[in-house]
PyMOL Python script that loads the backbone (N, CA, C, O; Angstrom):
from pymol import cmd

cmd.read_pdbstr("""\
ATOM      1  N   MET A   1      -4.995 -11.483  -1.199  1.00  0.00           N
ATOM      2  CA  MET A   1      -3.604 -10.958  -1.352  1.00  0.00           C
ATOM      3  C   MET A   1      -3.176 -10.841  -2.783  1.00  0.00           C
ATOM      4  O   MET A   1      -3.460 -11.723  -3.594  1.00  0.00           O
ATOM      5  N   LYS A   2      -2.490  -9.753  -3.114  1.00  0.00           N
ATOM      6  CA  LYS A   2      -2.073  -9.602  -4.446  1.00  0.00           C
ATOM      7  C   LYS A   2      -0.684 -10.202  -4.702  1.00  0.00           C
ATOM      8  O   LYS A   2       0.161 -10.279  -3.810  1.00  0.00           O
ATOM      9  N   THR A   3      -0.495 -10.601  -5.895  1.00  0.00           N
ATOM     10  CA  THR A   3       0.883 -11.096  -6.256  1.00  0.00           C
ATOM     11  C   THR A   3       1.818  -9.931  -6.534  1.00  0.00           C
ATOM     12  O   THR A   3       1.363  -8.797  -6.687  1.00  0.00           O
ATOM     13  N   GLU A   4       3.118 -10.192  -6.602  1.00  0.00           N
ATOM     14  CA  GLU A   4       4.058  -9.064  -6.852  1.00  0.00           C
ATOM     15  C   GLU A   4       3.681  -8.454  -8.191  1.00  0.00           C
ATOM     16  O   GLU A   4       3.731  -7.232  -8.331  1.00  0.00           O
ATOM     17  N   LYS A   5       3.308  -9.252  -9.175  1.00  0.00           N
ATOM     18  CA  LYS A   5       3.059  -8.754 -10.578  1.00  0.00           C
ATOM     19  C   LYS A   5       1.858  -7.776 -10.447  1.00  0.00           C
ATOM     20  O   LYS A   5       1.929  -6.689 -11.020  1.00  0.00           O
ATOM     21  N   GLU A   6       0.757  -8.107  -9.722  1.00  0.00           N
ATOM     22  CA  GLU A   6      -0.320  -7.256  -9.603  1.00  0.00           C
ATOM     23  C   GLU A   6      -0.010  -5.963  -8.908  1.00  0.00           C
ATOM     24  O   GLU A   6      -0.525  -4.907  -9.277  1.00  0.00           O
ATOM     25  N   GLN A   7       0.841  -6.040  -7.891  1.00  0.00           N
ATOM     26  CA  GLN A   7       1.262  -4.815  -7.154  1.00  0.00           C
ATOM     27  C   GLN A   7       2.036  -3.896  -8.113  1.00  0.00           C
ATOM     28  O   GLN A   7       1.818  -2.684  -8.107  1.00  0.00           O
ATOM     29  N   THR A   8       2.947  -4.463  -8.947  1.00  0.00           N
ATOM     30  CA  THR A   8       3.684  -3.640  -9.913  1.00  0.00           C
ATOM     31  C   THR A   8       2.803  -2.976 -10.935  1.00  0.00           C
ATOM     32  O   THR A   8       2.976  -1.811 -11.290  1.00  0.00           O
ATOM     33  N   THR A   9       1.839  -3.769 -11.401  1.00  0.00           N
ATOM     34  CA  THR A   9       0.906  -3.225 -12.399  1.00  0.00           C
ATOM     35  C   THR A   9       0.089  -2.069 -11.743  1.00  0.00           C
ATOM     36  O   THR A   9      -0.145  -1.036 -12.371  1.00  0.00           O
ATOM     37  N   GLY A  10      -0.334  -2.266 -10.480  1.00  0.00           N
ATOM     38  CA  GLY A  10      -1.126  -1.275  -9.766  1.00  0.00           C
ATOM     39  C   GLY A  10      -0.341   0.052  -9.649  1.00  0.00           C
ATOM     40  O   GLY A  10      -0.907   1.127  -9.848  1.00  0.00           O
ATOM     41  N   LEU A  11       0.951  -0.032  -9.329  1.00  0.00           N
ATOM     42  CA  LEU A  11       1.770   1.133  -9.299  1.00  0.00           C
ATOM     43  C   LEU A  11       1.867   1.860 -10.561  1.00  0.00           C
ATOM     44  O   LEU A  11       1.895   3.090 -10.598  1.00  0.00           O
ATOM     45  N   ARG A  12       1.921   1.085 -11.640  1.00  0.00           N
ATOM     46  CA  ARG A  12       1.990   1.720 -12.980  1.00  0.00           C
ATOM     47  C   ARG A  12       0.705   2.473 -13.315  1.00  0.00           C
ATOM     48  O   ARG A  12       0.715   3.564 -13.885  1.00  0.00           O
ATOM     49  N   GLU A  13      -0.369   1.852 -12.943  1.00  0.00           N
ATOM     50  CA  GLU A  13      -1.757   2.426 -13.131  1.00  0.00           C
ATOM     51  C   GLU A  13      -1.884   3.725 -12.338  1.00  0.00           C
ATOM     52  O   GLU A  13      -2.450   4.706 -12.820  1.00  0.00           O
ATOM     53  N   GLU A  14      -1.350   3.720 -11.114  1.00  0.00           N
ATOM     54  CA  GLU A  14      -1.479   4.854 -10.281  1.00  0.00           C
ATOM     55  C   GLU A  14      -0.869   6.104 -10.993  1.00  0.00           C
ATOM     56  O   GLU A  14      -1.458   7.185 -10.969  1.00  0.00           O
ATOM     57  N   LYS A  15       0.288   5.934 -11.607  1.00  0.00           N
ATOM     58  CA  LYS A  15       0.957   7.104 -12.232  1.00  0.00           C
ATOM     59  C   LYS A  15       0.124   7.535 -13.386  1.00  0.00           C
ATOM     60  O   LYS A  15       0.026   8.740 -13.615  1.00  0.00           O
ATOM     61  N   GLN A  16      -0.490   6.656 -14.141  1.00  0.00           N
ATOM     62  CA  GLN A  16      -1.299   7.019 -15.286  1.00  0.00           C
ATOM     63  C   GLN A  16      -2.533   7.777 -14.853  1.00  0.00           C
ATOM     64  O   GLN A  16      -2.818   8.827 -15.429  1.00  0.00           O
ATOM     65  N   TYR A  17      -3.272   7.311 -13.881  1.00  0.00           N
ATOM     66  CA  TYR A  17      -4.572   7.818 -13.563  1.00  0.00           C
ATOM     67  C   TYR A  17      -4.581   8.787 -12.350  1.00  0.00           C
ATOM     68  O   TYR A  17      -5.584   9.439 -12.059  1.00  0.00           O
ATOM     69  N   GLN A  18      -3.478   8.846 -11.691  1.00  0.00           N
ATOM     70  CA  GLN A  18      -3.366   9.834 -10.591  1.00  0.00           C
ATOM     71  C   GLN A  18      -4.464   9.583  -9.566  1.00  0.00           C
ATOM     72  O   GLN A  18      -5.358  10.421  -9.456  1.00  0.00           O
ATOM     73  N   LYS A  19      -4.461   8.524  -8.832  1.00  0.00           N
ATOM     74  CA  LYS A  19      -5.498   8.287  -7.791  1.00  0.00           C
ATOM     75  C   LYS A  19      -5.424   9.325  -6.728  1.00  0.00           C
ATOM     76  O   LYS A  19      -4.396   9.966  -6.506  1.00  0.00           O
ATOM     77  N   PRO A  20      -6.556   9.478  -6.066  1.00  0.00           N
ATOM     78  CA  PRO A  20      -6.628  10.382  -4.889  1.00  0.00           C
ATOM     79  C   PRO A  20      -5.587   9.905  -3.859  1.00  0.00           C
ATOM     80  O   PRO A  20      -5.280   8.716  -3.769  1.00  0.00           O
ATOM     81  N   ALA A  21      -5.045  10.887  -3.071  1.00  0.00           N
ATOM     82  CA  ALA A  21      -3.983  10.554  -2.097  1.00  0.00           C
ATOM     83  C   ALA A  21      -4.469   9.494  -1.154  1.00  0.00           C
ATOM     84  O   ALA A  21      -3.718   8.590  -0.789  1.00  0.00           O
ATOM     85  N   ILE A  22      -5.693   9.589  -0.761  1.00  0.00           N
ATOM     86  CA  ILE A  22      -6.165   8.690   0.291  1.00  0.00           C
ATOM     87  C   ILE A  22      -6.122   7.190  -0.178  1.00  0.00           C
ATOM     88  O   ILE A  22      -5.915   6.307   0.655  1.00  0.00           O
ATOM     89  N   GLU A  23      -6.306   6.908  -1.445  1.00  0.00           N
ATOM     90  CA  GLU A  23      -6.278   5.647  -1.955  1.00  0.00           C
ATOM     91  C   GLU A  23      -4.868   5.153  -1.978  1.00  0.00           C
ATOM     92  O   GLU A  23      -4.618   3.989  -1.666  1.00  0.00           O
ATOM     93  N   ILE A  24      -3.897   6.037  -2.355  1.00  0.00           N
ATOM     94  CA  ILE A  24      -2.481   5.665  -2.322  1.00  0.00           C
ATOM     95  C   ILE A  24      -2.042   5.302  -0.874  1.00  0.00           C
ATOM     96  O   ILE A  24      -1.355   4.313  -0.618  1.00  0.00           O
ATOM     97  N   ILE A  25      -2.493   6.177   0.038  1.00  0.00           N
ATOM     98  CA  ILE A  25      -2.088   5.849   1.445  1.00  0.00           C
ATOM     99  C   ILE A  25      -2.677   4.544   1.887  1.00  0.00           C
ATOM    100  O   ILE A  25      -1.994   3.770   2.559  1.00  0.00           O
ATOM    101  N   GLU A  26      -3.883   4.265   1.553  1.00  0.00           N
ATOM    102  CA  GLU A  26      -4.460   2.968   1.921  1.00  0.00           C
ATOM    103  C   GLU A  26      -3.725   1.859   1.346  1.00  0.00           C
ATOM    104  O   GLU A  26      -3.512   0.841   2.006  1.00  0.00           O
ATOM    105  N   MET A  27      -3.313   2.004   0.116  1.00  0.00           N
ATOM    106  CA  MET A  27      -2.467   0.903  -0.499  1.00  0.00           C
ATOM    107  C   MET A  27      -1.131   0.678   0.219  1.00  0.00           C
ATOM    108  O   MET A  27      -0.682  -0.448   0.432  1.00  0.00           O
ATOM    109  N   GLU A  28      -0.512   1.837   0.585  1.00  0.00           N
ATOM    110  CA  GLU A  28       0.764   1.719   1.340  1.00  0.00           C
ATOM    111  C   GLU A  28       0.556   1.043   2.708  1.00  0.00           C
ATOM    112  O   GLU A  28       1.388   0.266   3.175  1.00  0.00           O
ATOM    113  N   LEU A  29      -0.622   1.381   3.345  1.00  0.00           N
ATOM    114  CA  LEU A  29      -0.789   0.781   4.650  1.00  0.00           C
ATOM    115  C   LEU A  29      -1.163  -0.739   4.539  1.00  0.00           C
ATOM    116  O   LEU A  29      -0.882  -1.520   5.448  1.00  0.00           O
ATOM    117  N   GLU A  30      -1.797  -1.123   3.414  1.00  0.00           N
ATOM    118  CA  GLU A  30      -2.236  -2.470   3.154  1.00  0.00           C
ATOM    119  C   GLU A  30      -1.082  -3.434   3.135  1.00  0.00           C
ATOM    120  O   GLU A  30      -1.190  -4.543   3.658  1.00  0.00           O
ATOM    121  N   GLN A  31       0.084  -3.009   2.507  1.00  0.00           N
ATOM    122  CA  GLN A  31       1.166  -3.937   2.334  1.00  0.00           C
ATOM    123  C   GLN A  31       1.842  -4.457   3.618  1.00  0.00           C
ATOM    124  O   GLN A  31       2.057  -5.660   3.762  1.00  0.00           O
ATOM    125  N   PRO A  32       2.185  -3.512   4.581  1.00  0.00           N
ATOM    126  CA  PRO A  32       2.778  -4.016   5.781  1.00  0.00           C
ATOM    127  C   PRO A  32       1.807  -4.885   6.663  1.00  0.00           C
ATOM    128  O   PRO A  32       2.205  -5.782   7.407  1.00  0.00           O
ATOM    129  N   VAL A  33       0.522  -4.530   6.504  1.00  0.00           N
ATOM    130  CA  VAL A  33      -0.469  -5.387   7.228  1.00  0.00           C
ATOM    131  C   VAL A  33      -0.445  -6.751   6.672  1.00  0.00           C
ATOM    132  O   VAL A  33      -0.429  -7.713   7.440  1.00  0.00           O
ATOM    133  N   LEU A  34      -0.442  -6.911   5.353  1.00  0.00           N
ATOM    134  CA  LEU A  34      -0.390  -8.265   4.738  1.00  0.00           C
ATOM    135  C   LEU A  34       0.900  -8.952   5.133  1.00  0.00           C
ATOM    136  O   LEU A  34       0.933 -10.174   5.280  1.00  0.00           O
ATOM    137  N   ALA A  35       1.938  -8.200   5.304  1.00  0.00           N
ATOM    138  CA  ALA A  35       3.285  -8.812   5.626  1.00  0.00           C
ATOM    139  C   ALA A  35       3.340  -9.225   7.159  1.00  0.00           C
ATOM    140  O   ALA A  35       4.220  -9.958   7.612  1.00  0.00           O
ATOM    141  N   GLY A  36       2.346  -8.699   7.881  1.00  0.00           N
ATOM    142  CA  GLY A  36       2.313  -9.131   9.291  1.00  0.00           C
ATOM    143  C   GLY A  36       3.047  -8.266  10.234  1.00  0.00           C
ATOM    144  O   GLY A  36       3.249  -8.663  11.382  1.00  0.00           O
ATOM    145  N   SER A  37       3.486  -7.043   9.809  1.00  0.00           N
ATOM    146  CA  SER A  37       4.273  -6.153  10.633  1.00  0.00           C
ATOM    147  C   SER A  37       3.741  -4.708  10.436  1.00  0.00           C
ATOM    148  O   SER A  37       2.976  -4.396   9.523  1.00  0.00           O
ATOM    149  N   THR A  38       4.217  -3.858  11.373  1.00  0.00           N
ATOM    150  CA  THR A  38       3.827  -2.421  11.275  1.00  0.00           C
ATOM    151  C   THR A  38       4.869  -1.684  10.576  1.00  0.00           C
ATOM    152  O   THR A  38       6.041  -2.047  10.671  1.00  0.00           O
ATOM    153  N   PRO A  39       4.509  -0.618   9.841  1.00  0.00           N
ATOM    154  CA  PRO A  39       5.590   0.222   9.194  1.00  0.00           C
ATOM    155  C   PRO A  39       6.468   0.858  10.165  1.00  0.00           C
ATOM    156  O   PRO A  39       5.999   1.198  11.252  1.00  0.00           O
ATOM    157  N   PRO A  40       7.737   1.062   9.875  1.00  0.00           N
ATOM    158  CA  PRO A  40       8.685   1.594  10.818  1.00  0.00           C
ATOM    159  C   PRO A  40       8.345   3.065  11.157  1.00  0.00           C
ATOM    160  O   PRO A  40       8.731   3.540  12.225  1.00  0.00           O
ATOM    161  N   ASP A  41       7.624   3.803  10.262  1.00  0.00           N
ATOM    162  CA  ASP A  41       7.322   5.193  10.569  1.00  0.00           C
ATOM    163  C   ASP A  41       6.008   5.312  11.383  1.00  0.00           C
ATOM    164  O   ASP A  41       5.513   6.425  11.559  1.00  0.00           O
ATOM    165  N   MET A  42       5.428   4.185  11.886  1.00  0.00           N
ATOM    166  CA  MET A  42       4.238   4.251  12.693  1.00  0.00           C
ATOM    167  C   MET A  42       4.458   3.345  13.923  1.00  0.00           C
ATOM    168  O   MET A  42       4.031   2.190  13.922  1.00  0.00           O
ATOM    169  N   PRO A  43       5.121   3.867  14.968  1.00  0.00           N
ATOM    170  CA  PRO A  43       5.283   3.025  16.171  1.00  0.00           C
ATOM    171  C   PRO A  43       3.967   2.808  16.845  1.00  0.00           C
ATOM    172  O   PRO A  43       3.083   3.663  16.786  1.00  0.00           O
ATOM    173  N   GLY A  44       3.820   1.646  17.501  1.00  0.00           N
ATOM    174  CA  GLY A  44       2.524   1.351  18.116  1.00  0.00           C
ATOM    175  C   GLY A  44       1.794   0.368  17.283  1.00  0.00           C
ATOM    176  O   GLY A  44       1.623  -0.774  17.710  1.00  0.00           O
ATOM    177  N   GLY A  45       1.348   0.739  16.109  1.00  0.00           N
ATOM    178  CA  GLY A  45       0.654  -0.146  15.215  1.00  0.00           C
ATOM    179  C   GLY A  45      -0.809  -0.332  15.526  1.00  0.00           C
ATOM    180  O   GLY A  45      -1.598  -0.497  14.595  1.00  0.00           O
ATOM    181  N   ASP A  46      -1.221  -0.316  16.783  1.00  0.00           N
ATOM    182  CA  ASP A  46      -2.608  -0.506  17.141  1.00  0.00           C
ATOM    183  C   ASP A  46      -3.453   0.797  16.965  1.00  0.00           C
ATOM    184  O   ASP A  46      -3.324   1.758  17.724  1.00  0.00           O
ATOM    185  N   TRP A  47      -4.278   0.768  15.971  1.00  0.00           N
ATOM    186  CA  TRP A  47      -5.139   1.940  15.611  1.00  0.00           C
ATOM    187  C   TRP A  47      -6.525   1.582  15.927  1.00  0.00           C
ATOM    188  O   TRP A  47      -7.433   2.387  15.720  1.00  0.00           O
TER     189      TRP A  47
END
""", "prot")
cmd.dss("prot")
cmd.show_as("cartoon", "prot")
cmd.util.cbc("prot")
cmd.orient("prot")
């Protein structure tokens, strides 16, 4: 699990290096999974 500081740094690096969209999507999916809930824009959650 990343700390808040690491997540903030990661976001800063994304803007610098322009990661591929798939990596950004994976990072966005990773956070709600770590929080133990499903994202509100994805009903169901079981993939």
